[in-house]
N, C-alpha and C positions, 0 to 999 in steps of 0.2 A: 859485817857489810857494807859500807857506802856505796848509793847508785847513782845515777841519775837519768830519767826518763828523754827521749830526744827531744829536743825544743818543740818539732808541731805536734807534741802529742801533749792533750790538757785534760784536767779532769773538773766538769762541770756542775758538780756537789751530786749525781747522780751518777755518773758510768764517764769512764775515759773515751775520748775521739780523738780525731787527727783533724787538725786545723783546716777551713777550706777559703773560698774568698769571700764567702758570706762568714762578717763578726760575728761571734760568740756562739755563731750554729755548730756547725764540725761536722763531721761525718763518723760514722761506726769503723771500728778498724775492718780492711779487707782482708777476711780469713780467707780469700786464696789467693790472696799475696803479700804475706807477712815479710817481704824483705826491708819495708822503710818500717815495721814497728821491731827495733832490738833492744837490748840493753844489755850490759855489760856488770855481772856480777861476780867477783871475787876470780876475774881475768877469764873468765868463760860468757859466753855469747850466748844467747838466747834470743828466739823470735818470741812474742805475748800475745794473746790474745783472749777472750771472753769466757770465762768457765763454761755458758753456757752459749754455744754458739748460737742457736736457733731461737734464743730468747735472751740476750744479752742482760736486758735489765731485771731476770728474775732472779739475778742469786744477788746477796750482797748483806743489808744489815746494817751493822755501823763498819765493814769495811768493802774495799773492793777485792774482790777475788777471780784472778786472772792464771789460765796456764803457763806456764813456761817450755819451751822445746829448743834444747840445745841445739844449735843451729850445728855442730859438726858433724852430729847423728839424723838431722832430718830430713823424713822422708818426701820430699815433694810430690811423690804420689800417693799418697796417703790424703786423700783429699776431708777424709771425717776425721783428722785431728785427733783419734782417739786413744794415744798412748802418750801426755806428756809428760816431761819428765821430773816437773816440780809442778806446786800450786804456790801461786805467792799468793799472801793476805796481807794488805794494805790497810791501816787505821784511814778511816775518812778524813779524821780533824788532823788538820794540819798540826803540828808540836805549838805554833804558837796562839793555839786555837786557847779561847779563855779559859775552857772547863776543862781543868789539869786531871779528875778523876779519869776520867779516860782512858788517859793518858800511864795512868799507872793501871788500871784493868790490863790492859794491854802489855806492859811492862811483866805483871805477873802471871800473863799466859805465857810469856815466851820462858820467862823465869822456872817457871812449872815446867813445861816442856824440854826443857833442857837437863832436869833434874833428873825426868822420867827416861829420858835419853839415856842420860850417865849410868843408870841401872841396867839399861838395856829391858827400859819392860815394853815388851810386846804387843801389849793390847793400850798403848796408848799412841797415837799418829806423832811419827817421828817429824822433828825440824832441824830442817840445815842451818839454810843463812838468814843472817838479822841483824838490821840496824836502823839505817834511814835512810832514804831516797827523797830526791829532786823533783818536784811534778809542777810545770804550769798550772795555773788553777783558773787561767784565760782566753780564748782562743783570739782576742784580740789583739795584734803583735807591738799596737803600740800601748796596751793597759796590762803587758803581761805582767803577772808576780809569777814568781818562782817562789815553792814553800817545801820545807823540810814534811815529810811523813813517816812513821813508824811503819815496818814491816817485817815478816818472816815468812822464809817459805819454806816447805812442807812436801810429803810423799804424795802423790794420786793416788785417790781410790778411783775402784771400777763404779760404786753405784752408795747412795747411803739405805739404810735402813727403812726408811719409808716405802723409797719405790723398789727394793728388795720383796716388800711382804705385800705392796699393790701385785707384781708383776708375779709373783710365788704363791698364789694362794691354796695351792694345793700339797704345799709341802708338811711333812708328818711331824707327829707330835715330839716325836725323838731331834728332829734336828731342830723345833723353837728351844724346848726344854734347853738342849744345849747350848743355843744362843743365848738365853736367858743365864745360863752359868758363865758363859766367856765374860759379856759384858757385869753380870757382879764383882767378876775377877778384876775387873781391870779397876773398877769402883773402888775396892776395896784397897787396890797398887796405892792411887789414888789418896785414902783416907789415912794408909800407913804414912805417906811424905808426908803429911797434914793438911791434903787439901777437903775441900768439898767441893764439889763439879756446879751444881746449885743450878745447872739449864743443860737438866736431860731432858733428849726428845729424840724422836727419829731421825731427822736428821744431823743430828751430831754423831750419830753412829754410822761409822764408813765399814765398806765393803772391800778387802783384796783381797781378791782371788778366792779362797776357802776360808781365809781371814777375816776378824771383825777387830776393828779400834775405835777409840774413844776420842773427840776430835771435841773443837771450839771450846777451849777453858776459858775464854773472855769472862766467865763471871763468876770464877773459881774465887772460893775466901780460904783464908789459911787459918787451924785454929790456935795456931801460939804466937799469931802478930798481932799486935794493934795496930791496924791501919787505918786511914780514914776514908778510907774508899764509897763505901755507902754511905748513902747521906738517911735518913731516919724514913723517910716512903718513898725510896728507889722501888720500884718494878725489879726485882731481881728474878728472873727466870723467867720461858716462856708462856705465853698465855696459852691456857686449856690444859699446863700439865704442871702447873703451879703447883708449891706444896701449901697447906693451912697457913701456918707462920710468915709465907711469900705474901699472901695476899694479905694479913694482920701488920707485916712489915706496908706494904702499899700503901693500907686505907687508915691505920690507925699509929703509925711510927711515928708522924710530926704533932700528933694531939693528947688530950687527957686519957683519950682510951689507951696508949700503950701499955699501961702498967697493970689492964686488966686481961691481957691478951699474947699470948708468946708469940715473937716477933721476931728471934733467933733463928738465923736459917743455918743448919749445923748437917751432922752427916744425916738425923733423921730426915733432913728434908729430901736428901740424895736417896734413901730408902723409902719415902713417897714417893718420888717421880720415878723411881726404879719400879716400883709397882706399877704404875699407870704404862712404861716401856714393857712390862710381862707382858700384862692387856694386851697392848697393841702387837705385841709377837706373836700370842697364844690366839686372838679372836680379832684382828685385824679393827679396831676400834679405841676409843678412849672414854671409858665409861664416867661419866660424870656426877654430884651429887652424893648422898647417903647410900652408898656402894653395900646389897645383899648378896650373899651366895648367889642366889636367884638370879643375879643380873652376870652374873659371868657363864655363857654360853662354852662350857668346857667340859671335856669327857672326863676329867682326871679331878675327883674329889679333894684330891689332897693338894693339886694346884689351885683350886679355889681359894681355899682354905688360907694355902699361903698370902696368895696376892691378895685376900680383904685383910690377914692383919696387917701388910705392910701399908695399904691404904688407910689406917686408922684415923680419926680425925685428931685426937690427941697423941703425942707424943709417946708418952708412957705407956700406949697402947698396941703400939707397932712392935715390930720384930726389933730386938734390943741393937742388934749391929749386922753387918754382912756376913759373919761367922755363920750366924743363927740360920740366914737365909741360905748360905750354901749346903748348911747339914742339910738342912730342910728339902732343897733341890735332891739332893743326889739321890735318895733312895728313890724318888719318883722318877729318875734319871734310868737307873738302875732296873725297876722294874718293867720299866717301857721296853728296855732292851732286852728282856729277857722273852717277853711278847712279840718282838717286833718279827 
């Protein structure tokens, strides 16, 4: 579904703003008066504002992410705007941007989300609308340019894993291991569809009430497709959560060392990143370097050995697949439930 932003809304390379009398400057969107910030998607009108109202510049990366409130049901007496109807994600690079790889990735993300929706996968964030939107790229009306951007809308979450763990330091091990199981099942479903996530980190695991869903498939790869999205020395994944092969690809993928090291990012790379997520879930941190059992501050020895097995440097030493991980988690979870 294609739509256009109002003519007095423009994107300055960092954030969406509203034109004012001073050229190129613009004002932040007025979150207390959204009547002039409206868009129409598929014959439904929405107010839009920043995902993080307190710090509008804090969310983004390669995308503009904003909240959408369906005007028909909008509650003007809710000053905190706590419950948006949808989230919109807009790729920051217009369609006529010179580098096309980033557009291919965004379209692949939309494709994967739609496939997950078709099979009604409850562990992947749900996509709604997608297409192109028109957005001004200058606040100067005399030099205004309107460009087309790729976008999609998705369901809104309550929070993400990073905030949840930080704000709930006293949750019990049963809850933590149950969370590990839920995320593993979600990644397994992606693998069944032929996709590798490759960007697993706490910010990309979202909380919906009592449910958890995986989001941000912008760096996914597909095992059965020969596509030219990844360049030889691309940094694929979030710094601090990278698998060894991701680092190899980044440092060695375009030089003579590439044949000496594993630079292939695949399902085993997801297992490594998942092991790092398990660490964060279980003990609130992300151990770096060569991990030893004593580095894991856990009461359960079997969970320690599982995480260590997921974080081995060579793929051949890691857990073979996600089924193995689930089979190892299940008795740990059952034992904890018996003693709860």
